[in-house]
C-alpha positions as CSV (number, residue, x, y, z in Angstrom):
1,M,12.1,16.2,18.0
2,K,11.9,19.3,15.9
3,P,8.9,21.7,16.3
4,S,6.1,20.7,14.0
5,N,6.3,23.9,12.0
6,T,10.1,23.5,11.2
7,P,10.6,20.4,9.2
8,A,14.0,18.7,9.7
9,H,14.2,17.0,6.3
10,S,13.1,17.7,2.7
11,T,10.3,15.5,1.6
12,D,11.8,15.0,-1.9
13,G,14.2,12.3,-0.7
14,I,11.4,10.4,1.0
15,A,9.3,10.4,-2.1
16,R,12.2,9.2,-4.2
17,T,12.8,6.3,-1.8
18,W,9.3,5.0,-2.1
19,T,8.6,5.7,-5.7
20,R,11.9,3.9,-6.6
21,A,10.7,0.9,-4.7
22,V,7.9,0.7,-7.4
23,L,10.0,1.6,-10.4
24,T,13.3,-0.3,-9.9
25,T,14.1,-3.3,-12.1
26,E,17.1,-4.4,-10.0
27,P,16.9,-8.1,-9.0
28,A,15.3,-8.8,-5.7
29,D,17.7,-9.3,-2.8
30,H,16.5,-12.7,-1.6
31,D,18.7,-12.9,1.5
32,T,17.8,-9.4,2.8
33,A,14.1,-9.7,2.0
34,E,13.8,-13.1,3.7
35,A,15.6,-11.8,6.8
36,A,13.3,-8.8,6.9
37,A,10.2,-11.0,6.5
38,R,11.3,-13.1,9.4
39,A,11.6,-9.9,11.4
40,A,8.1,-8.8,10.4
41,Y,6.7,-12.2,11.6
42,R,8.6,-11.9,15.0
43,T,7.3,-8.3,15.5
44,A,3.8,-9.6,14.9
45,G,4.3,-12.3,17.5
46,K,4.1,-15.1,14.8
47,P,6.4,-18.0,14.3
48,E,9.0,-17.3,11.6
49,P,8.2,-18.9,8.2
50,T,9.9,-22.2,7.5
51,E,9.6,-21.8,3.8
52,F,10.0,-18.9,1.3
53,I,8.5,-19.4,-2.2
54,W,9.9,-16.9,-4.7
55,C,7.4,-16.4,-7.6
56,P,8.7,-15.0,-10.9
57,S,5.8,-12.5,-11.2
58,P,2.8,-11.2,-9.3
59,W,0.6,-13.5,-11.5
60,A,2.4,-16.6,-10.3
61,A,2.3,-15.3,-6.7
62,L,-1.5,-14.8,-6.8
63,E,-2.1,-18.2,-8.4
64,L,-0.2,-19.7,-5.5
65,I,-2.1,-17.7,-3.0
66,R,-5.4,-18.8,-4.6
67,R,-4.3,-22.4,-4.1
68,F,-3.4,-21.8,-0.5
69,L,-6.7,-20.2,0.2
70,E,-8.6,-23.1,-1.5
71,E,-6.7,-25.4,0.8
72,G,-7.9,-23.5,3.8
73,Q,-4.8,-21.7,4.7
74,A,-5.4,-18.3,6.4
75,P,-3.2,-15.4,5.3
76,L,-1.4,-13.3,7.9
77,V,-1.6,-10.1,5.9
78,N,-3.7,-8.4,8.6
79,S,-1.3,-9.3,11.5
80,V,2.1,-9.3,9.9
81,R,1.8,-6.3,7.5
82,R,-1.3,-4.2,8.4
83,A,-1.3,-4.3,12.2
84,V,2.5,-4.0,12.4
85,L,2.5,-0.9,10.2
86,N,-0.4,0.6,12.1
87,Q,1.5,0.2,15.3
88,A,4.5,2.0,13.8
89,L,2.5,4.8,12.4
90,S,0.7,5.3,15.7
91,A,4.0,5.4,17.6
92,A,5.4,8.0,15.2
93,R,2.3,10.2,15.4
94,A,1.8,10.1,19.2
95,P,4.4,12.7,20.2
96,L,2.9,15.3,17.8
97,I,-0.6,14.6,19.2
98,D,0.6,14.7,22.8
99,R,2.3,18.1,22.4
100,A,-0.6,19.8,20.6
101,S,-2.8,22.0,22.7
102,D,-6.5,21.2,23.4
103,T,-7.5,23.9,21.0
104,E,-5.4,22.5,18.2
105,R,-6.7,19.0,18.8
106,F,-10.3,20.1,18.9
107,S,-10.0,22.1,15.7
108,A,-8.2,19.3,13.9
109,F,-10.8,16.8,15.1
110,G,-13.6,18.9,13.6
111,E,-11.8,19.4,10.3
112,F,-10.8,15.8,10.1
113,H,-14.3,14.4,10.5
114,Y,-16.0,17.1,8.5
115,H,-13.8,16.2,5.6
116,F,-14.6,12.5,5.8
117,E,-18.3,12.8,6.4
118,R,-19.2,15.8,4.2
119,K,-16.8,15.1,1.3
120,G,-17.9,11.4,1.1
121,F,-14.7,9.7,2.0
122,Y,-16.2,7.4,4.7
123,G,-16.2,3.9,3.2
124,E,-15.0,3.0,-0.2
125,Q,-18.0,0.8,-0.6
126,R,-20.5,3.5,0.3
127,Y,-22.4,2.8,-2.9
128,D,-23.3,-0.7,-1.7
129,G,-26.1,0.7,0.4
130,M,-27.2,3.4,2.8
131,D,-26.9,1.2,5.8
132,E,-23.1,1.1,5.3
133,R,-23.0,4.8,4.7
134,Y,-25.0,5.6,7.9
135,D,-22.9,3.2,9.9
136,L,-19.7,5.0,8.9
137,M,-21.2,8.4,9.6
138,E,-22.3,7.3,13.1
139,R,-19.1,5.5,14.0
140,P,-16.3,7.7,12.6
141,Y,-12.6,6.9,12.7
142,Q,-11.5,6.5,16.3
143,C,-7.8,7.4,15.7
144,P,-6.4,10.9,16.6
145,P,-7.1,13.5,14.0
146,V,-4.4,14.6,11.6
147,L,-2.9,18.0,12.6
148,P,-2.3,20.6,9.9
149,S,1.5,20.2,10.2
150,E,1.2,16.5,9.6
151,R,-1.0,16.9,6.5
152,S,1.3,19.5,5.1
153,A,4.3,17.2,5.3
154,L,2.5,14.1,4.2
155,R,0.7,15.4,1.2
156,P,3.7,15.9,-1.2
157,V,5.2,12.6,-0.3
158,L,2.0,10.6,-0.6
159,H,1.0,12.4,-3.7
160,A,4.3,11.4,-5.4
161,V,3.9,7.8,-4.3
162,H,0.3,7.7,-5.3
163,Q,1.2,8.8,-8.8
164,T,3.2,5.6,-9.2
165,Y,0.1,3.7,-8.1
166,R,-2.1,5.5,-10.5
167,H,0.2,5.4,-13.6
168,V,2.2,2.3,-13.0
169,L,0.8,-0.1,-10.5
170,S,-2.9,0.3,-11.3
171,P,-2.5,-0.8,-15.0
172,V,-0.4,-3.7,-13.9
173,W,-2.7,-4.9,-11.2
174,S,-5.8,-4.4,-13.4
175,A,-4.3,-6.7,-16.0
176,I,-3.7,-9.3,-13.2
177,D,-7.2,-8.8,-12.0
178,R,-8.7,-9.5,-15.4
179,A,-6.8,-12.8,-15.6
180,I,-6.9,-14.1,-12.0
181,S,-9.1,-12.3,-9.5
182,A,-12.3,-11.4,-11.3
183,D,-14.2,-12.7,-8.2
184,Y,-13.6,-12.3,-4.5
185,T,-11.7,-15.5,-4.1
186,L,-8.6,-13.6,-3.1
187,Q,-10.2,-11.1,-0.8
188,P,-8.8,-12.7,2.3
189,A,-5.3,-11.8,1.0
190,W,-6.2,-8.1,0.6
191,Y,-4.5,-5.7,2.8
192,W,-7.8,-4.0,3.7
193,A,-10.3,-6.9,3.6
194,D,-12.7,-5.5,6.2
195,E,-15.7,-7.7,7.1
196,H,-18.7,-6.8,4.8
197,G,-16.6,-4.1,3.2
198,L,-17.0,-1.7,6.0
199,V,-14.1,0.5,7.1
200,D,-12.3,-0.4,10.3
201,Q,-12.8,2.7,12.4
202,N,-9.6,2.0,14.3
203,D,-7.4,1.8,11.2
204,E,-5.2,4.8,11.8
205,A,-3.0,4.2,8.7
206,R,-5.9,4.3,6.2
207,A,-7.5,7.3,7.9
208,V,-4.2,9.3,7.8
209,V,-3.4,8.3,4.2
210,R,-6.9,9.1,3.0
211,Y,-7.1,12.4,4.8
212,S,-3.7,13.5,3.4
213,T,-4.5,12.5,-0.2
214,P,-8.1,13.2,-0.9
215,E,-7.6,12.2,-4.5
216,L,-7.6,8.6,-3.3
217,N,-11.4,8.7,-3.0
218,D,-13.0,5.4,-4.1
219,R,-9.8,3.5,-4.6
220,F,-11.2,0.5,-2.7
221,F,-11.8,-1.6,-5.9
222,D,-8.4,-0.8,-7.4
223,P,-6.5,-4.2,-7.2
224,A,-3.2,-2.4,-6.6
225,W,-4.8,-0.7,-3.5
226,C,-6.4,-3.9,-2.3
227,F,-3.2,-6.0,-2.5
228,Y,-0.3,-3.7,-1.9
229,P,-0.8,-0.3,-0.3
230,D,2.2,-0.9,1.9
231,L,4.3,1.7,0.1
232,M,1.9,4.5,1.0
233,V,1.8,3.5,4.6
234,L,5.6,3.1,4.7
235,A,6.1,6.5,3.1
236,A,3.9,8.1,5.7
237,I,5.8,6.4,8.6
238,D,9.1,7.5,7.0
239,T,7.8,11.1,6.7
240,Y,7.2,11.2,10.5
241,R,10.6,9.7,11.2
242,R,12.6,12.0,8.9
243,V,10.6,15.3,8.9
244,F,9.4,15.4,12.5
245,E,12.1,13.2,13.9
246,T,9.7,11.0,15.9
247,D,10.4,7.4,16.5
248,P,8.2,4.7,14.9
249,G,10.1,2.0,16.9
250,A,11.4,-1.1,15.3
251,A,8.1,-2.6,14.4
252,W,8.1,-1.3,10.8
253,Q,11.6,-2.3,9.9
254,G,10.8,-5.8,8.6
255,C,8.0,-4.6,6.3
256,R,10.1,-1.6,5.2
257,D,13.1,-3.7,4.2
258,V,11.0,-6.3,2.4
259,A,9.4,-3.5,0.3
260,L,12.9,-2.0,-0.5
261,T,14.4,-5.3,-1.6
262,S,11.7,-7.3,-3.3
263,G,8.3,-7.2,-5.0
264,P,5.0,-7.6,-3.2
265,W,4.8,-10.4,-0.6
266,W,2.1,-12.3,1.4
267,P,2.7,-14.0,4.7
268,F,1.0,-17.3,5.5
269,P,1.6,-19.6,8.5
270,E,4.9,-21.3,7.8
271,T,5.2,-19.9,4.3
272,A,6.0,-16.5,2.9
273,V,5.0,-15.9,-0.7
274,M,7.5,-13.5,-2.3
275,S,7.5,-12.1,-5.8
276,E,10.4,-11.0,-8.0
277,R,10.7,-7.5,-9.4
278,P,10.1,-6.8,-13.1
279,T,13.0,-7.1,-15.5
280,L,11.7,-4.4,-17.8
281,L,9.8,-1.2,-17.0
282,T,9.6,1.9,-19.3
283,L,8.0,5.2,-18.6
284,N,7.2,8.3,-20.7
285,E,8.3,11.8,-19.9
286,Q,5.3,12.2,-17.5
287,D,6.5,9.1,-15.6
288,R,3.6,7.0,-16.8
289,L,3.9,3.3,-17.8
290,H,4.4,3.5,-21.6
291,A,5.9,1.8,-24.6
292,D,5.0,2.0,-28.3
293,D,6.0,-1.3,-29.8
294,R,6.7,-3.6,-26.9
295,P,5.4,-4.4,-23.4
296,A,5.8,-1.5,-21.0
297,I,6.6,-3.9,-18.1
298,Q,7.7,-7.5,-18.0
299,W,8.7,-10.1,-15.4
300,P,11.2,-13.0,-15.4
301,D,8.5,-15.6,-16.4
302,G,7.4,-13.6,-19.4
303,H,4.2,-12.1,-18.1
304,H,3.9,-8.6,-19.3
305,V,1.6,-5.6,-19.7
306,W,1.2,-3.2,-22.5
307,A,0.3,0.4,-21.7
308,H,0.2,3.9,-23.2
309,D,0.5,6.9,-21.1
310,G,-0.3,4.9,-17.9
311,V,-3.4,3.3,-19.4
312,L,-3.7,-0.5,-19.9
313,I,-4.0,-1.5,-23.5
314,D,-4.3,-4.8,-25.4
315,P,-1.2,-5.9,-27.2
316,P,-1.2,-5.9,-31.1
317,R,-2.7,-8.9,-32.6
318,S,0.6,-9.8,-34.3
319,G,2.5,-9.3,-31.0
320,P,3.5,-11.7,-28.3
321,A,1.1,-13.4,-25.9
322,T,-1.3,-11.2,-24.0
323,S,-0.5,-9.8,-20.6
324,S,-2.7,-12.4,-18.9
325,A,-0.6,-15.3,-20.2
């Protein structure tokens, strides 16, 4: 492992890897994605799925998920995706924390919790009431604090990936939210569906990502963040692996390979719901979702989104069907 102040790898390549996972229009690799999903189930200690359902768009995937939930099926997002990636991130961070001096850890701890408490980043739902706010102040994150060297390496990578969320994924998922998930029916399928909306103080991944990218404040109600923050967590793990040369173990490999070969996915007992990638995606010079006279993004089943400069817009009245078709 390289010393923390001498990065072993440029972060540019890491950022490109995970932004491309959002922006590519290459067809999903079904065989590779399904093998990777099976590996993610095994890592989580769950029986492999017996069925893969490939949906032609995120709209179709969430409609199927809604039906599963109404039938009483319990999603495995928390165990197969969230817990597995937390395990990998923790393994990748541990060597850096272990080798830090007591003084470094104490200083980092103070800065870490001062940032969350005083800057108001504890709890995306802190506006729901002061009880939640006080709960989070009294029971702060229990994970090891982020050291300055970690934050320095993570910020450019996570900032780049977050820009794709802000300017590409957020308009897309907001359009989906308008049509499908205006209520909380789909909350059990969220990546971070904490009980009563409170932050899980042991969620190391969310703490690390939020501390390294403070501009993410109050992203809790962004549908893209609720359903598919995997790329942010995966980019963080990849940064530790390639910059600091620590070993996240094999736990993350299944989720990593699904993200690199398909669209978003949701594990259920016996069934994995997979989604295809878009067939069309256009950006402007600032890498924002944009098109003037056609949809800016479209999927194989015809669902599409119109956007200008990364902002969701309604299609022209004389144009094709709306994005919520």
